PDB file as gemmi writes it, atoms N, CA and C in Angstrom:
CRYST1    1.000    1.000    1.000  90.00  90.00  90.00 P 1                      
ATOM      1  N   MET A   1      10.333 -15.314   9.560  1.00  0.00           N  
ATOM      2  CA  MET A   1       9.761 -14.809   8.335  1.00  0.00           C  
ATOM      3  C   MET A   1       8.519 -13.992   8.681  1.00  0.00           C  
ATOM      4  N   ALA A   2       8.387 -12.827   8.066  1.00  0.00           N  
ATOM      5  CA  ALA A   2       7.256 -11.936   8.311  1.00  0.00           C  
ATOM      6  C   ALA A   2       6.080 -12.304   7.403  1.00  0.00           C  
ATOM      7  N   LYS A   3       4.884 -11.944   7.858  1.00  0.00           N  
ATOM      8  CA  LYS A   3       3.661 -12.217   7.097  1.00  0.00           C  
ATOM      9  C   LYS A   3       2.761 -10.994   7.168  1.00  0.00           C  
ATOM     10  N   LEU A   4       2.228 -10.570   6.017  1.00  0.00           N  
ATOM     11  CA  LEU A   4       1.330  -9.426   5.916  1.00  0.00           C  
ATOM     12  C   LEU A   4       0.058  -9.869   5.210  1.00  0.00           C  
ATOM     13  N   ARG A   5      -1.106  -9.622   5.834  1.00  0.00           N  
ATOM     14  CA  ARG A   5      -2.387 -10.011   5.242  1.00  0.00           C  
ATOM     15  C   ARG A   5      -3.405  -8.896   5.397  1.00  0.00           C  
ATOM     16  N   ARG A   6      -4.107  -8.579   4.289  1.00  0.00           N  
ATOM     17  CA  ARG A   6      -5.212  -7.621   4.325  1.00  0.00           C  
ATOM     18  C   ARG A   6      -6.419  -8.322   4.923  1.00  0.00           C  
ATOM     19  N   VAL A   7      -7.052  -7.712   5.903  1.00  0.00           N  
ATOM     20  CA  VAL A   7      -8.149  -8.332   6.638  1.00  0.00           C  
ATOM     21  C   VAL A   7      -9.346  -8.627   5.728  1.00  0.00           C  
ATOM     22  N   SER A   8      -9.668  -7.733   4.815  1.00  0.00           N  
ATOM     23  CA  SER A   8     -10.884  -7.870   4.005  1.00  0.00           C  
ATOM     24  C   SER A   8     -10.886  -9.083   3.090  1.00  0.00           C  
ATOM     25  N   ASP A   9      -9.730  -9.486   2.557  1.00  0.00           N  
ATOM     26  CA  ASP A   9      -9.728 -10.586   1.589  1.00  0.00           C  
ATOM     27  C   ASP A   9      -8.539 -11.544   1.713  1.00  0.00           C  
ATOM     28  N   GLY A  10      -7.661 -11.330   2.678  1.00  0.00           N  
ATOM     29  CA  GLY A  10      -6.526 -12.227   2.880  1.00  0.00           C  
ATOM     30  C   GLY A  10      -5.362 -12.000   1.932  1.00  0.00           C  
ATOM     31  N   ALA A  11      -5.444 -11.000   1.058  1.00  0.00           N  
ATOM     32  CA  ALA A  11      -4.346 -10.724   0.135  1.00  0.00           C  
ATOM     33  C   ALA A  11      -3.143 -10.208   0.906  1.00  0.00           C  
ATOM     34  N   GLY A  12      -1.964 -10.441   0.374  1.00  0.00           N  
ATOM     35  CA  GLY A  12      -0.743  -9.982   1.016  1.00  0.00           C  
ATOM     36  C   GLY A  12       0.430 -10.823   0.582  1.00  0.00           C  
ATOM     37  N   ASP A  13       1.414 -10.937   1.449  1.00  0.00           N  
ATOM     38  CA  ASP A  13       2.607 -11.715   1.118  1.00  0.00           C  
ATOM     39  C   ASP A  13       3.351 -12.049   2.401  1.00  0.00           C  
ATOM     40  N   GLU A  14       4.375 -12.865   2.262  1.00  0.00           N  
ATOM     41  CA  GLU A  14       5.248 -13.181   3.381  1.00  0.00           C  
ATOM     42  C   GLU A  14       6.663 -13.341   2.863  1.00  0.00           C  
ATOM     43  N   GLY A  15       7.620 -13.150   3.737  1.00  0.00           N  
ATOM     44  CA  GLY A  15       9.011 -13.277   3.345  1.00  0.00           C  
ATOM     45  C   GLY A  15       9.936 -12.631   4.347  1.00  0.00           C  
ATOM     46  N   SER A  16      11.223 -12.682   4.044  1.00  0.00           N  
ATOM     47  CA  SER A  16      12.209 -12.163   4.983  1.00  0.00           C  
ATOM     48  C   SER A  16      12.496 -10.669   4.789  1.00  0.00           C  
ATOM     49  N   SER A  17      11.975 -10.073   3.720  1.00  0.00           N  
ATOM     50  CA  SER A  17      12.181  -8.646   3.487  1.00  0.00           C  
ATOM     51  C   SER A  17      10.999  -7.841   4.037  1.00  0.00           C  
ATOM     52  N   VAL A  18      11.288  -6.913   4.958  1.00  0.00           N  
ATOM     53  CA  VAL A  18      10.273  -6.025   5.539  1.00  0.00           C  
ATOM     54  C   VAL A  18      10.840  -4.614   5.548  1.00  0.00           C  
ATOM     55  N   GLU A  19      10.135  -3.679   4.888  1.00  0.00           N  
ATOM     56  CA  GLU A  19      10.608  -2.305   4.809  1.00  0.00           C  
ATOM     57  C   GLU A  19       9.473  -1.326   5.082  1.00  0.00           C  
ATOM     58  N   ALA A  20       9.699  -0.409   6.022  1.00  0.00           N  
ATOM     59  CA  ALA A  20       8.789   0.720   6.234  1.00  0.00           C  
ATOM     60  C   ALA A  20       9.348   1.862   5.394  1.00  0.00           C  
ATOM     61  N   ILE A  21       8.566   2.323   4.426  1.00  0.00           N  
ATOM     62  CA  ILE A  21       9.049   3.270   3.420  1.00  0.00           C  
ATOM     63  C   ILE A  21       8.365   4.623   3.570  1.00  0.00           C  
ATOM     64  N   THR A  22       9.172   5.684   3.526  1.00  0.00           N  
ATOM     65  CA  THR A  22       8.626   7.042   3.506  1.00  0.00           C  
ATOM     66  C   THR A  22       8.712   7.584   2.085  1.00  0.00           C  
ATOM     67  N   TRP A  23       7.862   8.579   1.826  1.00  0.00           N  
ATOM     68  CA  TRP A  23       7.722   9.137   0.481  1.00  0.00           C  
ATOM     69  C   TRP A  23       7.957  10.637   0.488  1.00  0.00           C  
ATOM     70  N   ASN A  24       8.461  11.152  -0.612  1.00  0.00           N  
ATOM     71  CA  ASN A  24       8.545  12.595  -0.822  1.00  0.00           C  
ATOM     72  C   ASN A  24       7.143  13.137  -1.055  1.00  0.00           C  
ATOM     73  N   LYS A  25       6.968  14.441  -0.959  1.00  0.00           N  
ATOM     74  CA  LYS A  25       5.651  15.062  -1.169  1.00  0.00           C  
ATOM     75  C   LYS A  25       5.104  14.799  -2.560  1.00  0.00           C  
ATOM     76  N   ASP A  26       5.980  14.587  -3.537  1.00  0.00           N  
ATOM     77  CA  ASP A  26       5.518  14.319  -4.903  1.00  0.00           C  
ATOM     78  C   ASP A  26       5.223  12.844  -5.149  1.00  0.00           C  
ATOM     79  N   GLY A  27       5.310  12.006  -4.087  1.00  0.00           N  
ATOM     80  CA  GLY A  27       4.981  10.590  -4.190  1.00  0.00           C  
ATOM     81  C   GLY A  27       6.131   9.699  -4.611  1.00  0.00           C  
ATOM     82  N   THR A  28       7.321  10.234  -4.739  1.00  0.00           N  
ATOM     83  CA  THR A  28       8.476   9.418  -5.072  1.00  0.00           C  
ATOM     84  C   THR A  28       9.124   8.877  -3.801  1.00  0.00           C  
ATOM     85  N   PHE A  29       9.863   7.795  -3.948  1.00  0.00           N  
ATOM     86  CA  PHE A  29      10.540   7.138  -2.831  1.00  0.00           C  
ATOM     87  C   PHE A  29      11.499   8.095  -2.128  1.00  0.00           C  
ATOM     88  N   LEU A  30      11.453   8.103  -0.791  1.00  0.00           N  
ATOM     89  CA  LEU A  30      12.396   8.899   0.001  1.00  0.00           C  
ATOM     90  C   LEU A  30      13.436   7.989   0.653  1.00  0.00           C  
ATOM     91  N   GLU A  31      12.971   7.101   1.573  1.00  0.00           N  
ATOM     92  CA  GLU A  31      13.913   6.213   2.248  1.00  0.00           C  
ATOM     93  C   GLU A  31      13.195   5.114   3.012  1.00  0.00           C  
ATOM     94  N   VAL A  32      13.954   4.068   3.356  1.00  0.00           N  
ATOM     95  CA  VAL A  32      13.491   2.997   4.241  1.00  0.00           C  
ATOM     96  C   VAL A  32      13.869   3.420   5.652  1.00  0.00           C  
ATOM     97  N   VAL A  33      12.874   3.432   6.571  1.00  0.00           N  
ATOM     98  CA  VAL A  33      13.132   3.928   7.923  1.00  0.00           C  
ATOM     99  C   VAL A  33      12.960   2.870   9.013  1.00  0.00           C  
ATOM    100  N   GLY A  34      12.589   1.656   8.652  1.00  0.00           N  
ATOM    101  CA  GLY A  34      12.410   0.626   9.661  1.00  0.00           C  
ATOM    102  C   GLY A  34      11.976  -0.685   9.053  1.00  0.00           C  
ATOM    103  N   ASN A  35      11.679  -1.657   9.927  1.00  0.00           N  
ATOM    104  CA  ASN A  35      11.273  -2.978   9.457  1.00  0.00           C  
ATOM    105  C   ASN A  35      10.034  -3.497  10.190  1.00  0.00           C  
ATOM    106  N   LYS A  36       9.122  -2.575  10.485  1.00  0.00           N  
ATOM    107  CA  LYS A  36       7.828  -2.920  11.067  1.00  0.00           C  
ATOM    108  C   LYS A  36       6.855  -1.800  10.689  1.00  0.00           C  
ATOM    109  N   PRO A  37       5.552  -1.989  10.877  1.00  0.00           N  
ATOM    110  CA  PRO A  37       4.596  -0.929  10.547  1.00  0.00           C  
ATOM    111  C   PRO A  37       4.846   0.339  11.355  1.00  0.00           C  
ATOM    112  N   ILE A  38       4.917   1.483  10.657  1.00  0.00           N  
ATOM    113  CA  ILE A  38       5.145   2.792  11.263  1.00  0.00           C  
ATOM    114  C   ILE A  38       4.130   3.764  10.671  1.00  0.00           C  
ATOM    115  N   VAL A  39       3.424   4.506  11.524  1.00  0.00           N  
ATOM    116  CA  VAL A  39       2.441   5.482  11.047  1.00  0.00           C  
ATOM    117  C   VAL A  39       3.128   6.472  10.103  1.00  0.00           C  
ATOM    118  N   GLY A  40       2.495   6.713   8.964  1.00  0.00           N  
ATOM    119  CA  GLY A  40       3.030   7.621   7.953  1.00  0.00           C  
ATOM    120  C   GLY A  40       3.833   6.931   6.867  1.00  0.00           C  
ATOM    121  N   CYS A  41       4.168   5.654   7.070  1.00  0.00           N  
ATOM    122  CA  CYS A  41       4.974   4.901   6.098  1.00  0.00           C  
ATOM    123  C   CYS A  41       4.130   3.827   5.410  1.00  0.00           C  
ATOM    124  N   SER A  42       4.549   3.432   4.221  1.00  0.00           N  
ATOM    125  CA  SER A  42       4.014   2.234   3.579  1.00  0.00           C  
ATOM    126  C   SER A  42       4.822   1.055   4.095  1.00  0.00           C  
ATOM    127  N   LEU A  43       4.215  -0.137   4.116  1.00  0.00           N  
ATOM    128  CA  LEU A  43       4.934  -1.332   4.536  1.00  0.00           C  
ATOM    129  C   LEU A  43       5.040  -2.279   3.347  1.00  0.00           C  
ATOM    130  N   LYS A  44       6.272  -2.703   3.054  1.00  0.00           N  
ATOM    131  CA  LYS A  44       6.546  -3.628   1.952  1.00  0.00           C  
ATOM    132  C   LYS A  44       7.068  -4.925   2.546  1.00  0.00           C  
ATOM    133  N   VAL A  45       6.406  -6.054   2.228  1.00  0.00           N  
ATOM    134  CA  VAL A  45       6.786  -7.364   2.750  1.00  0.00           C  
ATOM    135  C   VAL A  45       6.892  -8.337   1.584  1.00  0.00           C  
ATOM    136  N   GLY A  46       7.937  -9.161   1.585  1.00  0.00           N  
ATOM    137  CA  GLY A  46       8.064 -10.164   0.536  1.00  0.00           C  
ATOM    138  C   GLY A  46       9.424 -10.803   0.504  1.00  0.00           C  
ATOM    139  N   SER A  47       9.787 -11.245  -0.693  1.00  0.00           N  
ATOM    140  CA  SER A  47      11.030 -11.957  -0.916  1.00  0.00           C  
ATOM    141  C   SER A  47      12.188 -10.978  -1.121  1.00  0.00           C  
ATOM    142  N   VAL A  48      13.354 -11.368  -0.666  1.00  0.00           N  
ATOM    143  CA  VAL A  48      14.552 -10.570  -0.878  1.00  0.00           C  
ATOM    144  C   VAL A  48      14.981 -10.651  -2.346  1.00  0.00           C  
ATOM    145  N   THR A  49      14.761 -11.807  -2.956  1.00  0.00           N  
ATOM    146  CA  THR A  49      15.101 -12.020  -4.368  1.00  0.00           C  
ATOM    147  C   THR A  49      13.837 -12.380  -5.130  1.00  0.00           C  
ATOM    148  N   ALA A  50      13.903 -12.348  -6.439  1.00  0.00           N  
ATOM    149  CA  ALA A  50      12.748 -12.707  -7.274  1.00  0.00           C  
ATOM    150  C   ALA A  50      12.390 -14.174  -7.067  1.00  0.00           C  
ATOM    151  N   ARG A  51      11.115 -14.444  -7.018  1.00  0.00           N  
ATOM    152  CA  ARG A  51      10.635 -15.818  -6.857  1.00  0.00           C  
ATOM    153  C   ARG A  51      10.451 -16.473  -8.227  1.00  0.00           C  
ATOM    154  N   THR A  52      10.741 -17.726  -8.304  1.00  0.00           N  
ATOM    155  CA  THR A  52      10.565 -18.466  -9.543  1.00  0.00           C  
ATOM    156  C   THR A  52       9.098 -18.839  -9.723  1.00  0.00           C  
ATOM    157  N   TYR A  53       8.547 -18.551 -10.874  1.00  0.00           N  
ATOM    158  CA  TYR A  53       7.171 -18.911 -11.237  1.00  0.00           C  
ATOM    159  C   TYR A  53       6.128 -18.320 -10.297  1.00  0.00           C  
ATOM    160  N   SER A  54       6.368 -17.159  -9.755  1.00  0.00           N  
ATOM    161  CA  SER A  54       5.426 -16.518  -8.844  1.00  0.00           C  
ATOM    162  C   SER A  54       4.796 -15.311  -9.520  1.00  0.00           C  
ATOM    163  N   GLU A  55       3.545 -15.033  -9.170  1.00  0.00           N  
ATOM    164  CA  GLU A  55       2.852 -13.866  -9.706  1.00  0.00           C  
ATOM    165  C   GLU A  55       3.364 -12.574  -9.081  1.00  0.00           C  
ATOM    166  N   GLN A  56       3.931 -12.657  -7.893  1.00  0.00           N  
ATOM    167  CA  GLN A  56       4.414 -11.454  -7.213  1.00  0.00           C  
ATOM    168  C   GLN A  56       5.616 -11.786  -6.354  1.00  0.00           C  
ATOM    169  N   ASP A  57       6.431 -10.762  -6.109  1.00  0.00           N  
ATOM    170  CA  ASP A  57       7.612 -10.916  -5.262  1.00  0.00           C  
ATOM    171  C   ASP A  57       7.443 -10.231  -3.919  1.00  0.00           C  
ATOM    172  N   TRP A  58       6.478  -9.306  -3.804  1.00  0.00           N  
ATOM    173  CA  TRP A  58       6.250  -8.567  -2.565  1.00  0.00           C  
ATOM    174  C   TRP A  58       4.872  -7.905  -2.606  1.00  0.00           C  
ATOM    175  N   TRP A  59       4.448  -7.376  -1.445  1.00  0.00           N  
ATOM    176  CA  TRP A  59       3.193  -6.637  -1.303  1.00  0.00           C  
ATOM    177  C   TRP A  59       3.503  -5.356  -0.556  1.00  0.00           C  
ATOM    178  N   MET A  60       2.956  -4.235  -1.033  1.00  0.00           N  
ATOM    179  CA  MET A  60       3.183  -2.962  -0.354  1.00  0.00           C  
ATOM    180  C   MET A  60       1.853  -2.277  -0.080  1.00  0.00           C  
ATOM    181  N   THR A  61       1.708  -1.753   1.125  1.00  0.00           N  
ATOM    182  CA  THR A  61       0.488  -1.053   1.532  1.00  0.00           C  
ATOM    183  C   THR A  61       0.561   0.424   1.152  1.00  0.00           C  
ATOM    184  N   THR A  62      -0.577   1.079   1.197  1.00  0.00           N  
ATOM    185  CA  THR A  62      -0.593   2.534   1.152  1.00  0.00           C  
ATOM    186  C   THR A  62      -0.114   3.025   2.523  1.00  0.00           C  
ATOM    187  N   PRO A  63       0.154   4.312   2.691  1.00  0.00           N  
ATOM    188  CA  PRO A  63       0.657   4.804   3.984  1.00  0.00           C  
ATOM    189  C   PRO A  63      -0.242   4.430   5.177  1.00  0.00           C  
ATOM    190  N   ILE A  64       0.401   4.059   6.265  1.00  0.00           N  
ATOM    191  CA  ILE A  64      -0.274   3.643   7.497  1.00  0.00           C  
ATOM    192  C   ILE A  64      -0.796   4.868   8.233  1.00  0.00           C  
ATOM    193  N   THR A  65      -2.061   4.787   8.660  1.00  0.00           N  
ATOM    194  CA  THR A  65      -2.687   5.906   9.356  1.00  0.00           C  
ATOM    195  C   THR A  65      -2.846   5.667  10.856  1.00  0.00           C  
ATOM    196  N   ASP A  66      -2.907   4.386  11.284  1.00  0.00           N  
ATOM    197  CA  ASP A  66      -3.169   4.109  12.700  1.00  0.00           C  
ATOM    198  C   ASP A  66      -2.727   2.697  13.053  1.00  0.00           C  
ATOM    199  N   ILE A  67      -2.092   2.523  14.202  1.00  0.00           N  
ATOM    200  CA  ILE A  67      -1.786   1.210  14.762  1.00  0.00           C  
ATOM    201  C   ILE A  67      -2.944   0.859  15.692  1.00  0.00           C  
ATOM    202  N   LEU A  68      -3.646  -0.246  15.410  1.00  0.00           N  
ATOM    203  CA  LEU A  68      -4.829  -0.627  16.178  1.00  0.00           C  
ATOM    204  C   LEU A  68      -4.515  -1.545  17.351  1.00  0.00           C  
ATOM    205  N   GLU A  69      -3.533  -2.416  17.164  1.00  0.00           N  
ATOM    206  CA  GLU A  69      -3.191  -3.401  18.197  1.00  0.00           C  
ATOM    207  C   GLU A  69      -1.743  -3.811  17.987  1.00  0.00           C  
ATOM    208  N   GLU A  70      -1.002  -4.024  19.083  1.00  0.00           N  
ATOM    209  CA  GLU A  70       0.395  -4.412  18.937  1.00  0.00           C  
ATOM    210  C   GLU A  70       0.848  -5.284  20.101  1.00  0.00           C  
ATOM    211  N   THR A  71       1.481  -6.418  19.768  1.00  0.00           N  
ATOM    212  CA  THR A  71       2.148  -7.277  20.743  1.00  0.00           C  
ATOM    213  C   THR A  71       3.586  -7.463  20.257  1.00  0.00           C  
ATOM    214  N   ASP A  72       4.339  -8.340  20.913  1.00  0.00           N  
ATOM    215  CA  ASP A  72       5.725  -8.582  20.504  1.00  0.00           C  
ATOM    216  C   ASP A  72       5.821  -9.176  19.098  1.00  0.00           C  
ATOM    217  N   THR A  73       4.824  -9.951  18.680  1.00  0.00           N  
ATOM    218  CA  THR A  73       4.912 -10.651  17.394  1.00  0.00           C  
ATOM    219  C   THR A  73       3.795 -10.305  16.411  1.00  0.00           C  
ATOM    220  N   TYR A  74       2.870  -9.426  16.769  1.00  0.00           N  
ATOM    221  CA  TYR A  74       1.702  -9.146  15.934  1.00  0.00           C  
ATOM    222  C   TYR A  74       1.358  -7.659  15.974  1.00  0.00           C  
ATOM    223  N   ILE A  75       1.022  -7.102  14.801  1.00  0.00           N  
ATOM    224  CA  ILE A  75       0.559  -5.710  14.728  1.00  0.00           C  
ATOM    225  C   ILE A  75      -0.621  -5.640  13.767  1.00  0.00           C  
ATOM    226  N   LYS A  76      -1.717  -5.061  14.222  1.00  0.00           N  
ATOM    227  CA  LYS A  76      -2.871  -4.802  13.371  1.00  0.00           C  
ATOM    228  C   LYS A  76      -2.905  -3.296  13.132  1.00  0.00           C  
ATOM    229  N   PHE A  77      -3.051  -2.897  11.856  1.00  0.00           N  
ATOM    230  CA  PHE A  77      -2.987  -1.471  11.541  1.00  0.00           C  
ATOM    231  C   PHE A  77      -3.901  -1.106  10.383  1.00  0.00           C  
ATOM    232  N   LYS A  78      -4.196   0.194  10.284  1.00  0.00           N  
ATOM    233  CA  LYS A  78      -5.010   0.723   9.195  1.00  0.00           C  
ATOM    234  C   LYS A  78      -4.125   1.534   8.266  1.00  0.00           C  
ATOM    235  N   THR A  79      -4.442   1.458   6.986  1.00  0.00           N  
ATOM    236  CA  THR A  79      -3.784   2.297   5.988  1.00  0.00           C  
ATOM    237  C   THR A  79      -4.831   3.282   5.473  1.00  0.00           C  
ATOM    238  N   GLU A  80      -4.474   4.018   4.425  1.00  0.00           N  
ATOM    239  CA  GLU A  80      -5.414   4.970   3.847  1.00  0.00           C  
ATOM    240  C   GLU A  80      -6.677   4.300   3.317  1.00  0.00           C  
ATOM    241  N   ASN A  81      -6.595   2.997   2.980  1.00  0.00           N  
ATOM    242  CA  ASN A  81      -7.786   2.353   2.421  1.00  0.00           C  
ATOM    243  C   ASN A  81      -8.037   0.911   2.860  1.00  0.00           C  
ATOM    244  N   SER A  82      -7.262   0.366   3.800  1.00  0.00           N  
ATOM    245  CA  SER A  82      -7.468  -1.023   4.225  1.00  0.00           C  
ATOM    246  C   SER A  82      -7.005  -1.230   5.667  1.00  0.00           C  
ATOM    247  N   THR A  83      -7.337  -2.401   6.198  1.00  0.00           N  
ATOM    248  CA  THR A  83      -6.836  -2.833   7.505  1.00  0.00           C  
ATOM    249  C   THR A  83      -5.989  -4.074   7.273  1.00  0.00           C  
ATOM    250  N   TYR A  84      -4.827  -4.146   7.931  1.00  0.00           N  
ATOM    251  CA  TYR A  84      -3.880  -5.239   7.749  1.00  0.00           C  
ATOM    252  C   TYR A  84      -3.478  -5.855   9.080  1.00  0.00           C  
ATOM    253  N   GLU A  85      -2.997  -7.106   8.989  1.00  0.00           N  
ATOM    254  CA  GLU A  85      -2.370  -7.788  10.100  1.00  0.00           C  
ATOM    255  C   GLU A  85      -0.944  -8.143   9.674  1.00  0.00           C  
ATOM    256  N   PHE A  86      -0.006  -7.962  10.608  1.00  0.00           N  
ATOM    257  CA  PHE A  86       1.409  -8.232  10.348  1.00  0.00           C  
ATOM    258  C   PHE A  86       1.958  -9.094  11.460  1.00  0.00           C  
ATOM    259  N   TRP A  87       2.598 -10.194  11.103  1.00  0.00           N  
ATOM    260  CA  TRP A  87       3.262 -11.065  12.067  1.00  0.00           C  
ATOM    261  C   TRP A  87       4.751 -11.054  11.781  1.00  0.00           C  
ATOM    262  N   LYS A  88       5.563 -10.941  12.847  1.00  0.00           N  
ATOM    263  CA  LYS A  88       7.015 -10.968  12.650  1.00  0.00           C  
ATOM    264  C   LYS A  88       7.637 -12.133  13.349  1.00  0.00           C  
TER     265      LYS A  88                                                      
END                                                                             
């Protein structure tokens, strides 16, 4: 199960669904291109199905600008406005 956490406040989500998403120039969805943080993509992590009695089903970042650190199971990265940690 993957886990995504924003460094500044611990917000994020975890689950078996991980999608690196690219966008059209007008900001609409283009396609899913992977299942880990990729520069230029947003990362969406969460549940494959809706959760019962949960405030959220997934968390999505703004586009990733830089990979700061990477191992086999951990990636720290920056987005347009935050820093995140991702465990797979």
